[in-house]
C-alpha positions in Angstrom: -13.8 50.0 -25.9 -12.1 46.6 -25.6 -9.5 46.1 -23.0 -6.7 43.8 -24.0 -4.8 42.4 -21.0 -1.1 43.0 -21.0 1.1 40.1 -21.7 3.4 39.1 -18.8 7.0 38.9 -19.6 7.2 35.7 -17.6 4.1 33.6 -18.3 3.0 31.1 -15.7 4.4 27.6 -16.1 1.8 25.2 -17.5 1.2 21.7 -16.3 2.8 20.3 -19.4 6.0 22.3 -18.8 6.2 21.0 -15.2 5.6 17.5 -16.4 8.4 17.8 -18.9 10.7 19.3 -16.3 9.9 16.4 -13.9 10.6 13.9 -16.7 14.0 15.5 -17.4 14.7 15.5 -13.7 13.8 11.8 -13.5 16.1 10.9 -16.4 19.0 13.1 -15.0 18.7 11.5 -11.5 18.6 8.0 -13.0 21.9 8.8 -14.8 23.3 10.3 -11.6 22.4 7.2 -9.6 24.1 4.9 -12.2 27.3 7.0 -12.2 27.5 7.2 -8.4 26.8 3.5 -8.1 29.6 2.7 -10.5 32.0 5.0 -8.6 30.9 3.4 -5.2 31.9 0.0 -6.5 35.3 1.3 -7.3 36.1 3.6 -4.3 37.4 1.9 -1.2 40.4 1.1 1.0 41.1 -2.0 -1.1 42.6 -1.9 -4.5 39.8 -3.9 -6.1 38.4 -2.0 -9.1 35.2 -2.4 -10.9 36.6 -1.4 -14.3 39.4 -3.9 -14.1 37.0 -6.6 -13.2 34.7 -5.7 -16.2 37.7 -5.8 -18.5 38.7 -9.2 -17.2 35.1 -10.5 -17.7 35.0 -9.1 -21.3 38.3 -10.8 -22.1 37.0 -14.1 -20.6 39.6 -14.0 -17.8 38.8 -15.2 -14.3 38.6 -12.5 -11.6 40.8 -13.1 -8.5 39.2 -14.5 -5.4 40.0 -11.5 -3.3 38.7 -9.0 -5.9 35.5 -11.1 -6.4 34.8 -11.2 -2.7 35.4 -7.4 -2.2 33.3 -6.4 -5.2 30.4 -8.9 -5.1 30.1 -9.9 -1.4 31.0 -6.6 0.3 30.6 -3.6 -1.9 27.7 -4.7 -4.1 25.3 -5.6 -1.2 26.4 -2.4 0.5 25.4 -0.5 -2.6 22.1 -2.2 -2.9 21.4 -1.6 0.7 22.3 2.1 0.3 19.9 2.5 -2.6 17.0 0.9 -0.7 17.6 2.8 2.5 18.1 6.1 0.8 15.0 5.7 -1.3 13.0 4.6 1.7 14.0 7.5 3.9 13.5 10.2 1.1 10.1 8.9 0.0 8.9 8.4 3.6 9.9 12.1 4.3 7.9 13.2 1.2 4.9 11.2 2.3 5.0 12.5 5.9 5.4 16.1 4.7 2.3 15.6 2.5 0.4 13.9 5.3 1.2 16.6 7.8 1.0 19.3 5.1 4.3 20.8 6.3 7.8 20.7 4.9 9.3 20.2 8.4 8.1 16.7 8.9 10.8 14.0 8.7 10.9 10.4 10.1 14.2 11.1 11.9 13.2 14.5 13.3 9.8 13.6 14.7 10.9 10.3 16.4 9.6 7.7 13.9 13.2 6.4 13.3 13.8 6.3 17.0 10.6 4.3 17.5 11.7 1.9 14.8 15.1 1.6 16.4 13.5 0.8 19.7 11.6 -2.0 18.1 14.7 -3.4 16.4 16.8 -3.1 19.6 14.0 -4.9 21.6 14.1 -7.7 19.1 17.8 -8.1 19.3 18.1 -7.9 23.1 14.8 -9.5 24.1 14.2 -11.8 21.1 15.3 -14.8 23.2 12.2 -14.4 25.4 9.8 -15.0 22.4 8.2 -18.4 22.1 10.3 -20.8 20.1 7.6 -21.3 17.4 7.4 -17.5 16.9 11.2 -17.2 16.6 11.4 -20.0 14.1 8.5 -18.7 12.1 9.8 -15.1 11.8 13.5 -16.2 11.4 15.5 -13.3 9.9 12.4 -11.2 9.7 12.2 -10.8 13.5 14.2 -7.5 13.6 12.5 -5.9 10.5 9.1 -6.8 11.8 9.8 -5.4 15.3 11.2 -2.2 13.7 8.1 -1.9 11.5 5.9 -2.2 14.6 7.9 0.4 16.5 7.8 2.9 13.6 4.1 2.2 13.0 3.1 2.8 16.7 5.3 6.0 16.9 3.8 7.4 13.7 0.2 6.8 14.8 0.9 8.2 18.2 2.5 11.3 16.8 -0.3 11.9 14.3 -2.9 11.6 17.2 -0.9 14.1 19.3 -0.4 16.7 16.6 -3.9 16.6 14.9 -7.0 18.1 16.4 -10.3 18.8 14.6 -8.7 17.9 11.3 -5.8 20.4 11.6 -2.2 19.4 12.3 -0.1 21.6 14.5 3.5 21.6 13.4 4.6 23.0 16.8 3.0 20.1 18.5 4.4 17.7 15.9 7.9 18.9 16.4 7.7 19.0 20.2 5.9 15.7 20.4 8.5 14.2 18.1 11.3 15.4 20.4 9.5 14.0 23.4 8.9 10.6 21.7 12.5 10.5 20.5 13.7 11.2 24.0 11.4 8.5 25.5 12.3 5.8 22.9 16.0 6.8 23.3 15.8 6.3 27.0 14.1 2.9 26.6 16.7 1.9 24.0 19.5 2.9 26.4 18.0 0.6 29.1 17.9 -2.3 26.7 21.5 -1.6 25.5 22.6 -1.6 29.2 21.0 -5.0 29.6 22.6 -6.4 26.4 25.5 -8.9 26.5 28.8 -8.6 24.6 27.5 -10.4 21.5 24.4 -8.2 21.4 26.4 -5.0 21.9 28.4 -5.8 18.8 25.2 -6.1 16.8 24.0 -2.7 18.3 27.3 -0.8 17.8 26.2 0.9 14.6 22.8 2.0 15.8 23.8 5.3 17.3 24.8 7.1 14.1 23.9 4.6 11.4 26.1 2.6 9.0 26.0 0.4 6.0 29.1 -1.5 7.1 27.2 -4.5 8.2 25.4 -4.9 4.8 25.1 -8.5 3.6 23.0 -10.2 1.0 21.0 -11.9 3.8 20.0 -8.4 5.2 19.2 -7.2 1.7 16.9 -10.1 1.1 15.2 -9.6 4.5 14.6 -5.8 4.5 14.4 -5.4 0.7 10.9 -6.9 0.2 9.4 -4.6 2.8 11.0 -1.5 1.4 10.2 -2.4 -2.2 6.5 -3.0 -1.3 6.3 0.2 0.6 7.9 2.2 -2.3 5.6 0.4 -4.8 2.5 1.6 -2.8 3.5 5.3 -2.7 2.5 6.2 -6.3 -1.0 5.2 -5.5 -1.0 7.9 -2.7 0.1 10.7 -5.0 -3.3 11.9 -6.0 -4.6 11.7 -2.4 -1.6 13.6 -1.0 -2.1 16.3 -3.7 -5.8 16.6 -2.6 -4.9 16.7 1.0 -2.8 19.8 0.4 -6.1 21.6 0.1 -7.2 20.4 3.5 -9.0 17.3 4.6 -12.5 18.7 4.0 -11.7 19.8 0.5 -10.0 16.4 -0.2 -13.1 14.6 1.0 -15.3 16.7 -1.4 -13.0 15.6 -4.2 -13.9 12.0 -3.4 -10.7 11.1 -1.7 -11.1 8.6 1.2 -9.1 10.7 3.6 -9.0 8.4 6.6 -8.1 5.3 4.6 -5.4 7.3 2.8 -4.0 8.4 6.1 -3.9 4.9 7.4 -2.2 3.6 4.3 0.3 6.4 4.4 1.2 5.7 8.1 1.6 2.0 7.3 3.7 2.7 4.3 6.0 5.1 6.2 6.3 2.6 9.1 7.2 -0.3 6.8 9.8 1.7 4.8 11.4 3.4 7.8 11.2 0.3 10.0 12.9 -1.9 7.5 15.5 0.8 6.7 16.4 1.4 10.4 16.5 -2.4 11.0 19.4 -2.8 8.6 21.2 0.6 8.7 20.5 2.2 12.1 19.4 5.8 12.5 20.4 8.0 9.5 18.9 11.5 9.7 18.1 14.4 7.4 17.7 12.5 4.1 14.0 12.5 4.6 13.8 16.3 4.9 16.5 17.5 2.6 15.5 15.5 -0.5 11.8 16.4 -0.7 12.4 20.0 0.0 15.1 20.3 -2.7 12.8 18.7 -5.2 9.9 20.9 -4.4 12.1 23.9 -5.2 13.0 22.4 -8.5 9.9 20.6 -9.8 7.1 21.7 -7.6 4.9 20.0 -5.0 3.0 17.5 -7.3 3.5 14.1 -5.6 3.1 12.3 -8.9 6.5 13.6 -9.8 7.9 14.3 -6.4 7.9 10.7 -5.1 9.8 8.9 -7.9 12.4 11.7 -8.1 12.7 11.6 -4.3 13.5 7.8 -4.4 16.3 8.4 -7.0 17.8 11.5 -5.3 17.6 9.9 -1.8 19.4 6.8 -3.0 22.1 8.9 -4.8 22.7 11.1 -1.7 23.0 8.2 0.7 25.5 6.4 -1.6 27.5 9.6 -1.9 27.5 10.0 1.9 28.6 6.4 2.3 31.5 7.0 -0.1 32.5 10.0 2.0 32.2 8.1 5.2 34.5 5.3 4.1 37.0 7.5 2.3 37.6 10.5 4.4 39.5 8.7 7.2 40.3 5.4 5.3 40.9 2.6 6.1 38.6 3.5 9.1 35.0 4.5 8.5 33.1 7.5 9.6 29.5 6.8 10.6 27.1 7.9 7.8 24.9 9.7 10.4 27.8 12.2 11.0 28.1 12.9 7.3 24.3 13.4 6.8 24.0 15.5 9.9 26.9 17.7 8.8 25.2 18.3 5.5 21.6 18.2 6.6 21.8 20.3 9.8 22.6 23.6 8.1 20.0 22.9 5.4 17.3 22.2 8.1 18.1 25.5 9.8 17.7 27.2 6.4 14.3 25.6 6.1 13.3 26.8 9.5 14.3 30.4 8.7 12.3 30.3 5.4 9.3 28.8 7.2 9.2 30.7 10.5 5.4 31.3 10.1 4.8 27.6 10.2 6.0 27.5 13.8 3.4 30.1 15.0 1.3 28.6 17.7 
């Protein structure tokens, strides 16, 4: 007698199906980013309008000086900055979650952003104590480099604290991240207390994050670090997929685990450090975006990372539009908007993953 297995009414999804779904998601998020970007250049307290400017350009007419300044010197660098920062935070969150093998990891929640902020604040307040040759050599890169070093040191310290015998404890990671964030926050408070009036104006937006100070100079300073970090992440996808099976299994697959961890830490530190240096502390993007995408397209980092970059950029631009529209002409810090949306979502993740917190 030959037994024929019964056919399931819902056959398992094949790899090709998931790849096609991820491709459709990538195309959809690209269109979403373009639409939100166009709206962002139009929405604002000023009457300057992108569509009017495009019509004038197509007709060969000259755009007014005020409209040109608002669109191309204020809104456009702010848009580019939002795209870079949103992509950096979302991709960094996805990499950290893959590295720690836990969906609760996030640069903001575990203190990495706070460490990068401490580095940036130290450069602003204590930068005058550096040797003149070093200050002249670094120039505009002083703050991003200091933020990168702060984020890099915090990430390494957190990894050392939470990993023992090849296993990462999420409880230690979260508690250690809270402790590191509190410590770096206290040190940042001391430096802010030491700052003069001019430095305090530069540090005003740090508490809750903002894109209000975006300029082309800041874009050209932080942009290369973020772009290089994002360009390195696709090469980590296979290693992060293998690491999901455990470090021993990943090593048997031929993945250089320790080198991959070092590159991941440097990548996260560079992206988060540069983002924090120009936008301050903006939370929850790094945990909300990767988790949403895992629910929709699965955990494969080959598809997760590029989609995370697009969705993170779109969400941050949307949050920025809300922040400068809800109480116009004043602006609400972006950190308040992202915390309002991300806080309940994070609680939902905790409730769905209670077992991950078992000691």
